[in-house]
VMD Tcl script that draws the C-alpha trace (Angstrom):
set ca {
  {-45.27 -46.21 31.92}
  {-44.64 -43.02 33.87}
  {-47.33 -40.40 34.46}
  {-46.71 -36.69 34.04}
  {-48.59 -33.44 33.81}
  {-47.82 -29.83 33.02}
  {-47.93 -27.09 35.62}
  {-50.97 -25.07 34.64}
  {-51.53 -21.61 36.02}
  {-53.53 -18.53 35.25}
  {-52.11 -15.57 37.10}
  {-50.22 -16.96 40.07}
  {-47.93 -19.92 39.34}
  {-46.98 -20.26 43.00}
  {-50.51 -21.34 43.89}
  {-50.48 -23.96 41.12}
  {-47.08 -25.22 42.24}
  {-48.41 -25.73 45.75}
  {-50.82 -28.35 44.34}
  {-48.04 -30.50 42.87}
  {-47.30 -32.12 46.22}
  {-50.76 -33.72 46.22}
  {-50.23 -34.97 42.66}
  {-46.91 -36.45 43.69}
  {-48.56 -38.34 46.54}
  {-51.23 -39.59 44.10}
  {-48.59 -41.24 41.91}
  {-47.39 -38.55 39.50}
  {-43.86 -39.22 38.24}
  {-42.99 -36.03 36.35}
  {-44.10 -32.40 36.38}
  {-43.35 -30.26 33.31}
  {-42.99 -26.48 33.53}
  {-43.59 -24.38 30.43}
  {-42.12 -20.98 29.71}
  {-43.29 -19.54 26.37}
  {-43.21 -15.79 27.03}
  {-44.59 -15.92 30.58}
  {-42.74 -16.56 33.83}
  {-39.41 -18.29 33.32}
  {-39.36 -22.05 33.82}
  {-36.23 -22.51 36.00}
  {-37.53 -20.26 38.80}
  {-40.70 -22.32 39.12}
  {-38.74 -25.56 38.80}
  {-36.53 -24.54 41.70}
  {-39.60 -23.72 43.77}
  {-41.09 -27.12 42.94}
  {-37.85 -28.82 43.96}
  {-38.28 -27.40 47.45}
  {-41.96 -28.40 47.63}
  {-41.60 -32.03 46.49}
  {-39.54 -35.11 47.29}
  {-39.84 -37.68 44.52}
  {-41.35 -36.23 41.35}
  {-39.10 -35.45 38.37}
  {-39.11 -31.76 37.43}
  {-38.76 -30.96 33.74}
  {-38.64 -27.85 31.60}
  {-41.03 -28.04 28.66}
  {-39.48 -26.17 27.13}
  {-36.44 -23.90 27.39}
  {-35.91 -22.40 23.94}
  {-32.52 -22.76 22.26}
  {-32.18 -19.09 21.32}
  {-32.56 -16.82 24.34}
  {-29.87 -18.45 26.53}
  {-26.29 -19.24 25.63}
  {-25.10 -22.86 25.94}
  {-23.17 -21.78 29.03}
  {-26.28 -20.32 30.65}
  {-28.26 -23.48 29.86}
  {-25.45 -25.55 31.39}
  {-25.54 -23.47 34.59}
  {-29.33 -23.80 34.74}
  {-29.27 -27.56 34.22}
  {-26.59 -28.13 36.85}
  {-28.26 -25.78 39.34}
  {-31.71 -27.34 38.96}
  {-30.33 -30.84 39.30}
  {-28.58 -29.81 42.50}
  {-31.55 -28.21 44.23}
  {-33.80 -31.12 43.18}
  {-31.23 -33.69 44.27}
  {-30.99 -35.32 40.87}
  {-34.60 -34.98 39.68}
  {-34.18 -32.47 36.85}
  {-35.03 -33.05 33.19}
  {-34.02 -30.42 30.66}
  {-36.57 -30.06 27.90}
  {-35.36 -27.98 24.96}
  {-37.04 -26.74 21.82}
  {-36.93 -24.17 19.05}
  {-40.21 -22.48 20.04}
  {-41.40 -20.39 17.08}
  {-40.40 -17.29 15.10}
  {-43.05 -15.06 16.65}
  {-41.78 -15.67 20.19}
  {-38.06 -15.82 19.40}
  {-37.91 -12.78 17.14}
  {-40.79 -10.87 18.72}
  {-40.18 -11.40 22.44}
  {-36.45 -12.19 22.56}
  {-35.31 -10.16 19.57}
  {-32.95 -12.72 18.09}
  {-33.05 -14.32 14.62}
  {-34.88 -17.63 14.30}
  {-32.27 -19.59 12.38}
  {-30.51 -22.96 12.24}
  {-32.74 -24.76 14.79}
  {-31.38 -28.23 14.01}
  {-27.74 -27.23 14.24}
  {-28.31 -25.20 17.39}
  {-30.09 -28.07 19.11}
  {-27.36 -30.57 18.29}
  {-24.53 -28.27 19.41}
  {-26.27 -27.22 22.63}
  {-26.93 -30.83 23.65}
  {-23.29 -31.71 22.96}
  {-22.06 -28.75 25.01}
  {-24.45 -29.52 27.86}
  {-23.27 -33.11 28.10}
  {-19.61 -32.13 27.94}
  {-20.13 -29.35 30.45}
  {-21.90 -31.62 32.95}
  {-18.85 -33.89 32.78}
  {-16.86 -30.76 33.68}
  {-14.89 -30.80 30.48}
  {-13.19 -27.57 29.46}
  {-15.44 -26.18 26.75}
  {-13.81 -25.52 23.41}
  {-16.09 -25.52 20.38}
  {-16.30 -24.19 16.84}
  {-19.61 -24.14 15.01}
  {-22.75 -22.07 15.34}
  {-21.40 -21.38 18.80}
  {-17.71 -20.59 19.27}
  {-16.13 -21.12 22.68}
  {-14.08 -19.21 23.60}
  {-14.39 -16.26 21.25}
  {-11.27 -15.88 19.09}
  {-8.81 -13.12 19.91}
  {-10.02 -10.93 17.05}
  {-13.55 -10.78 18.52}
  {-14.68 -8.96 21.62}
  {-11.77 -7.75 23.73}
  {-9.72 -10.83 22.92}
  {-9.47 -12.08 26.51}
  {-11.75 -15.12 26.35}
  {-10.24 -18.38 27.58}
  {-11.53 -21.98 27.76}
  {-13.39 -22.71 30.99}
  {-15.19 -25.58 32.66}
  {-18.15 -25.53 35.04}
  {-17.01 -24.21 38.40}
  {-19.24 -26.45 40.55}
  {-19.42 -30.24 40.59}
  {-22.85 -31.22 39.23}
  {-25.21 -33.47 41.15}
  {-25.06 -35.92 38.23}
  {-22.60 -36.03 35.34}
  {-25.52 -36.63 32.98}
  {-29.00 -35.08 33.06}
  {-31.81 -36.33 30.78}
  {-32.26 -33.98 27.82}
  {-35.60 -34.06 26.02}
  {-36.41 -32.17 22.83}
  {-39.75 -30.87 21.57}
  {-39.92 -31.58 17.84}
  {-42.53 -32.13 15.12}
  {-40.84 -31.89 11.72}
  {-39.27 -34.93 10.03}
  {-35.66 -33.75 10.27}
  {-36.12 -32.51 13.83}
  {-37.57 -35.82 14.95}
  {-34.81 -37.73 13.20}
  {-32.27 -35.68 15.13}
  {-34.06 -36.31 18.41}
  {-33.97 -40.07 17.82}
  {-30.26 -39.80 17.10}
  {-28.96 -37.77 20.04}
  {-31.62 -36.88 22.66}
  {-32.67 -38.82 25.75}
  {-36.34 -38.10 25.20}
  {-38.88 -36.65 22.77}
  {-41.68 -34.21 23.57}
  {-44.22 -34.29 20.71}
  {-47.40 -32.23 20.96}
  {-50.89 -33.10 19.64}
  {-49.75 -36.71 19.52}
  {-52.21 -39.18 17.96}
  {-51.04 -42.77 18.62}
  {-52.78 -44.37 15.67}
  {-51.29 -41.86 13.21}
  {-47.83 -41.43 14.78}
  {-46.09 -44.17 12.79}
  {-47.35 -42.77 9.48}
  {-46.15 -39.26 10.34}
  {-42.91 -39.93 12.22}
  {-42.09 -43.62 11.73}
  {-39.46 -43.14 9.04}
  {-37.82 -40.23 10.86}
  {-37.61 -42.18 14.10}
  {-36.16 -45.20 12.28}
  {-33.51 -43.13 10.52}
  {-32.49 -41.40 13.72}
  {-32.47 -44.59 15.76}
  {-30.16 -46.22 13.20}
  {-27.62 -43.47 13.96}
  {-28.33 -43.28 17.69}
  {-25.31 -42.18 19.66}
  {-23.46 -44.91 21.49}
  {-24.20 -45.13 25.20}
  {-27.68 -43.60 25.01}
  {-30.60 -45.60 26.39}
  {-33.64 -46.16 24.14}
  {-35.50 -42.96 23.35}
  {-38.13 -41.96 25.91}
  {-41.36 -40.51 24.50}
  {-43.57 -38.22 26.57}
  {-47.01 -37.57 25.09}
  {-50.69 -37.70 25.99}
  {-53.66 -35.43 26.41}
  {-56.61 -34.48 28.55}
  {-57.91 -37.21 30.88}
  {-61.43 -37.57 32.30}
  {-62.69 -40.91 33.58}
  {-66.42 -41.45 33.86}
  {-69.62 -42.85 32.36}
  {-72.22 -41.05 30.30}
  {-72.34 -38.26 27.76}
  {-71.37 -35.62 30.32}
  {-67.87 -37.10 30.46}
  {-67.50 -37.26 26.68}
  {-68.70 -33.67 26.50}
  {-65.52 -32.66 28.34}
  {-63.65 -33.21 25.08}
  {-65.02 -29.85 24.01}
  {-62.73 -28.21 26.56}
  {-59.80 -29.32 24.40}
  {-61.15 -27.63 21.28}
  {-59.88 -24.08 22.01}
  {-56.36 -25.35 22.72}
  {-56.17 -27.35 19.50}
  {-57.62 -24.41 17.57}
  {-55.03 -22.09 19.12}
  {-52.12 -24.25 18.03}
  {-53.42 -25.37 14.64}
  {-54.88 -21.97 13.80}
  {-52.93 -19.32 15.62}
  {-49.55 -20.56 16.81}
  {-47.56 -19.03 13.99}
  {-48.15 -17.19 10.74}
  {-49.34 -18.86 7.54}
  {-46.65 -21.16 6.25}
  {-44.81 -21.02 9.59}
  {-47.22 -22.92 11.81}
  {-45.74 -26.34 12.65}
  {-48.96 -27.53 14.31}
  {-51.03 -26.69 11.27}
  {-48.60 -28.70 9.16}
  {-48.95 -31.59 11.62}
  {-52.75 -31.56 11.35}
  {-52.38 -31.74 7.56}
  {-49.99 -34.68 7.86}
  {-52.55 -36.39 10.09}
  {-55.00 -36.18 7.20}
  {-57.04 -33.14 8.25}
  {-55.97 -30.81 5.44}
  {-59.38 -29.24 4.85}
  {-60.05 -28.70 8.54}
  {-56.54 -27.34 9.19}
  {-56.96 -24.67 6.54}
  {-60.42 -23.70 7.77}
  {-59.27 -23.53 11.40}
  {-56.36 -21.29 10.44}
  {-58.51 -19.01 8.28}
  {-61.06 -18.58 11.05}
  {-58.52 -18.15 13.83}
  {-56.36 -15.61 12.05}
  {-59.54 -13.82 11.05}
  {-60.44 -13.35 14.71}
  {-63.15 -16.02 14.82}
  {-61.64 -18.18 17.53}
  {-64.89 -19.79 18.67}
  {-65.81 -20.83 15.15}
  {-62.29 -22.18 14.66}
  {-62.70 -24.36 17.75}
  {-65.95 -25.81 16.38}
  {-64.14 -27.01 13.26}
  {-61.59 -29.10 15.19}
  {-62.29 -32.72 14.14}
  {-63.94 -34.79 16.86}
  {-61.85 -37.77 15.76}
  {-58.67 -35.82 16.49}
  {-59.95 -35.03 19.97}
  {-60.98 -38.63 20.62}
  {-57.65 -40.11 19.56}
  {-55.43 -37.50 21.17}
  {-57.05 -37.59 24.62}
  {-58.20 -40.09 27.24}
  {-61.84 -39.27 27.95}
  {-64.56 -41.81 28.74}
  {-65.28 -44.85 30.93}
  {-62.38 -46.51 32.72}
  {-62.37 -49.40 30.24}
  {-62.08 -46.97 27.31}
  {-59.35 -44.93 29.00}
  {-57.45 -48.16 29.55}
  {-57.70 -48.82 25.81}
  {-56.31 -45.37 25.09}
  {-53.43 -46.00 27.50}
  {-52.64 -49.18 25.59}
  {-52.74 -47.27 22.29}
  {-50.23 -44.70 23.55}
  {-48.00 -47.49 24.87}
  {-48.21 -49.31 21.55}
  {-47.06 -46.11 19.83}
  {-43.94 -46.06 22.02}
  {-45.00 -43.58 24.69}
  {-43.07 -44.21 27.91}
  {-44.28 -41.18 29.86}
  {-48.02 -40.45 29.56}
  {-48.49 -36.69 29.90}
  {-52.06 -35.89 30.95}
  {-54.16 -32.92 31.91}
  {-56.84 -33.95 34.43}
  {-60.25 -32.45 33.61}
  {-61.81 -32.80 37.05}
  {-62.42 -30.95 40.30}
  {-59.94 -33.28 42.02}
  {-56.85 -33.70 39.81}
  {-55.06 -35.78 42.44}
  {-57.92 -38.29 42.52}
  {-57.83 -38.52 38.73}
  {-54.08 -39.15 38.77}
  {-54.57 -41.81 41.45}
  {-57.23 -43.57 39.35}
  {-55.12 -43.29 36.21}
  {-52.14 -44.69 38.09}
  {-54.20 -47.81 38.86}
  {-55.21 -48.17 35.21}
  {-51.64 -47.79 34.01}
  {-50.26 -50.28 36.51}
}
mol new
graphics top color blue
foreach p $ca { graphics top sphere $p radius 0.5 }
foreach p [lrange $ca 0 end-1] q [lrange $ca 1 end] { graphics top cylinder $p $q radius 0.2 }
display resetview
């Protein structure tokens, strides 16, 4: 099982990126760089490529709306070059509030867009001349634009003819698609013991249609990690409450919050509604208090080393191949080093 974490920063991402080298030396395998509507991910990924030697550098995620397939192809090839073959391209649909509010483009056809973009990325990295008709049309027909578009292929030779493409997905159809055509899956708020009930059928349907030549699906999921004895360690779970409340309660409008729907599918229907009501009503602290302790326990790795080892086994049993963790300690590198020993 690989170990990964997400680049966390508040204000200056460069300072956070400078700490990744120590995590790499401690045994970290993958660093994920988010984008949302903050600093762009590829810039920070390129900076990390220059600061590290071994760790994989992944985008988690680049949305499928604000960049054309050609721009995503250029980004993927460029990042893989500067990292000397260590790039992972994480894609996702994001959400309507970000896509329509920040980028000003319609939030439509996420499944079709994802499939077509992945196909174009793979063809482009093989330096095929890109001709396509679908949601995306390459080149534009003569009766559109100025009529001078012509089929092109990537100008540079990529570092690798194939770069791992992961997709963030939660809904049944999305997850089915991921199991069919992606290299990896990036679920969020993943609860190992409940994963099969929520996504088992979707994964099975997608795997049955899995594209020829693809390796088994990689799954990257996890949560906060804190290893220690006593109630003070368990109390650290409370630090995860605001994040869960944000996603379940405030990451999207009513009826358009994928994380709220996930909490309901996990069996927390009453709590999911209450969290959303409180959060959208401006009562964020009260919303955090309502987050079920069981959800926090199962979705994170917090407690004595023996217990954390049990949680690692639970994630592995659920199919997780890359354990994504957020160290809750004053010395994240030491936590990663200890976790590395438990995993191995």
